[in-house]
C-alpha positions in Angstrom: 189.6 -25.1 18.4 187.5 -27.6 16.6 187.4 -30.0 19.6 185.4 -27.6 21.6 183.0 -26.7 18.6 180.8 -30.3 19.1 177.0 -28.8 18.1 175.4 -25.9 17.5 175.7 -24.8 21.1 179.1 -24.7 21.2 178.9 -22.1 17.7 176.2 -20.0 19.1 178.0 -19.6 22.4 181.3 -18.6 20.3 179.5 -16.4 18.1 178.5 -14.8 21.4 182.4 -14.6 22.3 182.9 -12.4 19.4 180.4 -10.1 19.5 181.8 -9.4 23.8 185.0 -8.7 22.0 184.1 -6.4 19.8 181.6 -4.5 21.9 184.7 -4.7 24.7 187.0 -3.5 21.6 184.8 -0.8 20.6 183.9 0.3 23.9 187.8 1.1 24.9 188.7 2.3 21.4 186.2 4.8 21.4 186.9 5.6 25.0 190.5 5.7 24.3 190.4 7.7 21.2 187.9 9.8 22.7 190.0 11.1 25.7 193.1 12.0 23.4 190.6 14.0 21.1 189.7 16.0 24.3 193.4 16.2 25.6 194.7 17.8 21.7 191.8 20.4 21.2 192.0 21.7 24.4 188.3 20.7 26.1 189.0 19.0 29.1 188.1 21.8 31.3 184.7 21.7 29.5 184.7 17.3 29.6 185.6 17.6 33.1 182.4 20.1 34.3 179.8 17.3 32.4 181.5 14.4 34.8 180.6 13.5 38.3 183.8 11.7 39.4 187.3 11.5 37.2 187.5 8.6 34.8 190.7 6.3 34.9 192.9 6.3 32.1 191.4 5.6 28.7 194.0 3.4 27.8 195.0 1.7 31.0 191.1 0.6 31.4 191.0 -0.6 28.0 193.8 -3.0 28.0 192.6 -4.5 31.2 189.2 -4.8 30.3 190.8 -6.7 27.0 193.0 -8.6 29.5 190.2 -9.7 31.8 188.2 -11.0 28.6 190.6 -13.2 27.6 190.9 -14.8 30.9 187.7 -15.0 31.5 187.7 -17.2 28.1 190.3 -19.4 29.0 188.6 -20.4 32.1 185.4 -21.0 30.6 187.5 -24.0 28.5 187.3 -25.9 32.0 183.7 -27.3 32.7 183.7 -28.4 29.3 187.0 -30.3 29.7 185.8 -31.8 33.6 182.8 -32.5 35.5 182.9 -29.9 38.4 182.0 -30.3 42.1 179.9 -28.6 44.5 182.6 -26.4 46.1 184.5 -26.3 42.5 181.3 -24.7 41.0 181.2 -21.8 43.6 184.6 -20.8 43.5 184.8 -21.0 39.5 181.5 -18.6 39.1 182.6 -16.6 41.6 185.7 -15.8 39.9 184.1 -15.4 35.9 181.3 -13.4 38.1 184.2 -11.1 39.0 186.2 -11.1 35.7 182.7 -9.5 34.3 182.6 -7.2 36.8 185.8 -6.0 36.4 184.7 -6.1 32.8 181.8 -3.6 33.2 183.3 -1.2 35.4 186.1 -0.8 32.8 184.2 -0.4 30.1 181.7 2.2 32.3 178.6 -0.3 32.3 178.3 -0.6 28.8 178.7 -4.1 28.4 177.0 -5.9 31.3 175.6 -8.4 28.5 178.9 -10.0 28.9 177.1 -11.5 32.2 175.0 -13.6 29.6 178.1 -16.0 28.6 178.1 -17.1 32.2 174.3 -17.3 32.1 174.5 -19.9 29.5 177.1 -21.3 31.0 175.9 -22.0 33.9 172.6 -23.4 32.3 175.0 -25.7 30.1 177.8 -26.9 32.8 175.5 -26.7 36.2 174.6 -30.4 37.0 172.8 -29.6 40.1 169.8 -27.8 39.9 170.3 -26.0 43.7 173.3 -24.5 42.4 171.9 -23.8 38.8 169.1 -21.9 40.1 171.1 -19.7 42.6 173.6 -18.9 40.0 171.4 -17.6 37.6 169.3 -15.4 40.6 172.8 -14.1 41.1 173.8 -13.8 37.6 170.2 -11.7 36.8 170.4 -9.5 39.9 173.7 -8.5 38.5 172.7 -7.8 35.1 169.9 -5.6 36.1 172.0 -3.8 38.8 174.9 -3.4 35.8 172.7 -1.2 33.9 174.0 2.6 34.1 170.6 3.9 34.2 169.4 1.6 37.2 172.9 2.0 39.5 173.8 5.9 38.3 171.8 7.7 41.4 173.7 5.6 44.0 177.3 5.1 42.2 179.0 7.8 40.5 180.3 6.4 36.8 180.9 8.2 33.3 178.7 7.1 30.3 180.0 6.3 26.8 177.5 9.2 25.7 179.8 11.2 27.9 183.0 10.5 25.7 181.5 10.6 22.4 179.9 14.6 22.8 182.7 15.9 21.6 181.6 14.4 17.7 179.2 15.6 15.6 175.5 14.6 15.7 175.9 12.6 12.9 179.4 10.5 14.2 177.6 10.1 17.7 174.1 8.5 15.9 176.7 6.2 13.9 179.2 5.5 17.6 175.9 4.9 19.6 173.9 2.9 17.0 177.2 0.9 16.7 177.1 0.2 20.5 173.5 -0.5 20.5 173.6 -2.7 17.4 176.4 -4.8 19.1 174.3 -4.9 22.9 171.2 -5.9 20.8 172.8 -8.7 18.7 174.7 -9.6 22.0 171.0 -10.5 23.5 169.8 -11.6 20.5 172.6 -14.6 20.4 171.9 -15.2 24.1 167.9 -15.7 23.1 168.6 -18.2 19.8 171.5 -20.2 22.6 168.3 -20.2 24.9 166.1 -21.7 22.3 168.6 -24.2 21.3 169.1 -25.4 24.6 165.7 -25.8 25.5 164.7 -28.1 22.1 168.2 -30.0 22.9 166.3 -30.9 26.2 163.1 -31.9 24.8 165.2 -33.7 22.3 167.2 -35.6 25.2 164.3 -35.9 27.3 162.5 -37.7 24.1 165.3 -40.2 23.4 165.1 -41.1 27.0 161.7 -41.6 26.8 162.3 -43.7 23.9 165.3 -45.8 25.3 162.9 -46.1 28.5 160.9 -48.0 26.2 162.9 -49.8 24.7 164.6 -50.9 27.9 161.4 -52.2 29.2 160.2 -53.7 26.0 164.2 -55.5 25.6 163.8 -56.6 29.6 159.9 -58.0 28.5 161.5 -59.7 25.8 164.4 -61.2 28.3 162.0 -62.5 30.3 160.1 -63.9 27.7 163.5 -65.5 26.8 164.2 -66.6 30.5 160.5 -68.4 31.0 161.4 -70.2 27.6 165.0 -71.1 28.4 163.2 -72.7 31.4 160.6 -74.4 29.3 163.3 -75.9 27.1 165.3 -77.0 29.4 162.7 -79.0 31.7 162.3 -80.6 28.0 166.2 -81.0 27.4 166.3 -82.5 31.0 163.2 -84.5 30.5 164.8 -86.1 27.5 167.8 -86.6 29.4 166.3 -88.5 31.8 164.7 -90.8 29.8 167.6 -91.4 27.3 169.4 -92.1 30.8 166.7 -94.5 31.6 165.8 -95.9 28.5 169.7 -96.9 27.7 170.1 -98.5 31.3 166.4 -100.2 31.7 166.6 -101.4 28.1 170.2 -102.3 28.1 169.8 -104.8 31.5 166.2 -106.1 30.6 167.8 -106.9 27.6 170.3 -109.1 28.9 167.8 -110.4 31.8 165.9 -111.4 29.2 168.6 -113.5 27.1 169.7 -114.7 30.2 166.5 -116.2 31.3 166.0 -118.0 28.0 169.1 -119.3 28.6 168.4 -120.5 32.3 165.1 -122.2 30.4 167.2 -124.3 28.4 169.9 -125.2 31.0 167.5 -125.4 34.4 166.7 -129.6 33.4 170.2 -130.2 32.1 172.6 -128.2 34.7 170.6 -126.8 37.4 173.8 -125.7 39.3 175.0 -124.0 36.2 171.3 -122.1 35.9 171.4 -121.1 39.1 174.8 -119.2 38.6 173.3 -117.6 35.6 170.1 -116.5 37.9 173.1 -114.9 40.7 174.8 -113.2 37.5 170.7 -111.8 36.2 170.0 -110.7 39.5 173.4 -108.9 40.3 172.9 -106.9 36.5 169.1 -106.0 37.7 170.5 -104.5 40.8 173.4 -102.7 38.9 170.7 -101.5 36.4 168.3 -100.3 39.2 171.1 -98.4 40.7 171.8 -96.8 37.7 168.1 -95.8 37.1 168.4 -94.0 40.5 171.6 -92.5 39.7 170.3 -91.2 36.0 167.3 -89.6 38.3 169.5 -88.1 40.8 170.8 -86.4 37.5 174.1 -88.1 37.9 176.0 -89.7 35.3 176.3 -94.1 34.9 177.1 -95.6 38.1 180.8 -97.2 36.3 181.7 -94.0 35.2 181.5 -92.9 38.5 184.0 -95.5 39.9 185.8 -96.4 37.1 187.7 -95.1 34.5 186.0 -94.9 30.7 188.5 -97.5 29.6 187.3 -99.7 32.2 184.3 -98.8 32.5 183.8 -100.2 29.1 185.6 -103.1 29.4 183.0 -104.4 32.8 180.1 -103.3 30.4 180.8 -105.7 27.5 182.1 -108.8 29.9 178.8 -108.4 31.6 177.0 -108.4 29.0 178.7 -111.5 27.3 178.3 -112.8 30.4 174.5 -112.6 30.7 173.7 -112.8 27.0 176.5 -115.5 26.0 177.3 -113.3 23.0 180.9 -112.7 22.0 182.1 -109.2 21.7 185.2 -108.6 19.7 186.6 -104.9 21.4 189.8 -103.3 20.0 190.4 -99.7 21.6 193.2 -98.2 19.6 193.6 -95.5 22.4 195.9 -95.9 24.6 193.9 -93.9 27.1 190.7 -92.3 26.8 191.2 -89.5 29.0 187.9 -87.4 27.7 185.4 -84.4 29.3 182.7 -85.8 31.2 180.1 -85.5 29.1 182.6 -87.2 25.8 182.6 -90.2 28.5 179.3 -90.5 29.2 178.1 -90.1 25.1 180.6 -92.9 24.4 179.5 -95.0 27.1 175.9 -94.7 26.3 176.2 -95.2 22.6 178.4 -99.1 23.1 175.6 -99.9 25.9 172.7 -98.8 23.7 174.3 -100.5 20.5 174.9 -103.4 21.9 171.8 -104.2 23.3 169.9 -103.2 20.0 172.5 -105.7 18.3 171.0 -108.7 20.6 167.2 -107.5 21.4 166.5 -106.4 17.5 169.1 -108.2 15.5 169.6 -111.4 17.7 173.6 -110.9 16.6 175.8 -113.9 18.1 179.2 -111.3 17.5 179.1 -107.9 18.1 182.7 -106.1 16.8 183.3 -102.7 19.0 186.0 -100.3 17.5 187.5 -97.0 18.8 189.9 -95.2 17.5 191.3 -91.6 16.9 191.7 -89.0 14.1 193.2 -85.8 14.9 190.8 -84.6 17.7 187.8 -86.8 16.4 186.7 -90.1 17.9 185.7 -92.9 16.3 183.3 -95.2 17.5 181.9 -97.9 15.1 179.7 -100.8 16.4 179.2 -103.7 14.6 177.3 -107.3 14.4 176.4 -110.2 12.7 172.5 -110.2 13.4 169.7 -109.9 10.5 170.2 -106.1 10.2 167.4 -103.6 8.6 167.0 -102.5 5.0 165.1 -99.7 6.1 166.1 -98.2 9.4 163.3 -96.7 11.1 164.7 -94.7 14.4 163.5 -95.6 17.5 163.5 -94.3 20.8 167.2 -95.3 21.1 168.3 -94.7 17.9 167.3 -91.0 18.4 168.7 -90.6 21.7 172.3 -91.6 20.3 171.7 -88.8 17.6 170.3 -86.8 20.4 173.7 -87.2 22.6 176.0 -86.8 19.3 174.4 -83.5 18.4 175.0 -82.3 22.0 178.3 -82.8 21.1 178.5 -81.4 17.7 179.1 -84.9 16.2 178.1 -87.3 13.8 176.8 -90.5 13.7 175.4 -93.0 10.8 173.5 -96.5 10.8 173.8 -99.0 7.8 171.2 -101.9 8.1 173.2 -104.2 5.5 174.8 -107.5 6.4 174.1 -107.2 10.1 174.1 -103.5 12.1 176.6 -101.0 12.2 177.1 -97.6 13.3 179.7 -95.2 13.1 179.4 -92.4 15.5 182.6 -89.3 15.3 182.5 -87.3 18.1 185.3 -84.3 18.0 187.3 -84.3 21.4 188.3 -81.4 23.4 191.2 -83.1 25.2 193.9 -85.4 24.1 194.5 -89.0 24.8 
């Protein structure tokens, strides 16, 4: 029972069912007892003279009415368990109405209020307005037609008052008062059901309007967030391109600058060596230009396009040594640098920026690059023997190193004593 009593409407509906049961039981019991009493006191002839037609057996009508009522209650569970479609709605309510008419007929047109149960059902569980209006019109017509005073000119029927006529006036008053009270309570329960049903519909509409407003506000916020996200994406992309171009141009121009200074020194002493150095610088300039173009095209460094990370780092440091005459001591303790693309790019760019800064700012002659791994963390250390920096002020290069590491949720530290040291710790998502 508790599974079907979910709200106040269900409780009122249950009250209507109880009141209808009480009315049907009362009418059937009184009629059955009255007929037996008429037989016992031998007043059958005078009683039959009062009737326009011969009523059926009172007990049979009583039992049949109760059976129909319980079948009606049983099938009323259906719309509470599943949603009905168009044809099912017509069949369902046609069957309900037939049961109600049988009950009304066998209770001598005294219990037409049972149709109010079907009305309550239709108003609550019929999803289509078209079917709801049709069913309610049919039920209203049947309700009015089932009133005994309305139908008696067209259809001969015994009345409840006929069966109570054998009692004293006081008993008749009690019986009719009880019957009228049960009918009135049924109507009042139905009106209460209508009141709360309308109230629930109003509250539901208000909730719908409120939710609709919240949805509109949420959509507006999502649009605002989308605009902000787009702008942030543009800013992020501009910063990325700035980092790419800075890293590429800074590395390339530093190498060219140092190489040109070397050319000035050896030009008068060994012109052939100076030409070879200029040729190397020209090749490096072209590679730098290609890298800038790729950065603008939102691609990763050219070296990582063509080589593995390990090979790209070897080429980077070999070329840098040739251009600058700086000694780079490179140690990689990981057999194979198989990282995700974004991890590879961060490692490459930090090494590129680190060795570039060592020459550009520290004027180092020896650079140590070490790559190792602890658990799922890659350790990158870049040290030099340059002049160092006691008071480190992050410029464009160091800030962009920090940005790259932050994107991978890593950590980077800078030390400026006894040369310059960079220690980067990068969480990696893939094994060696």
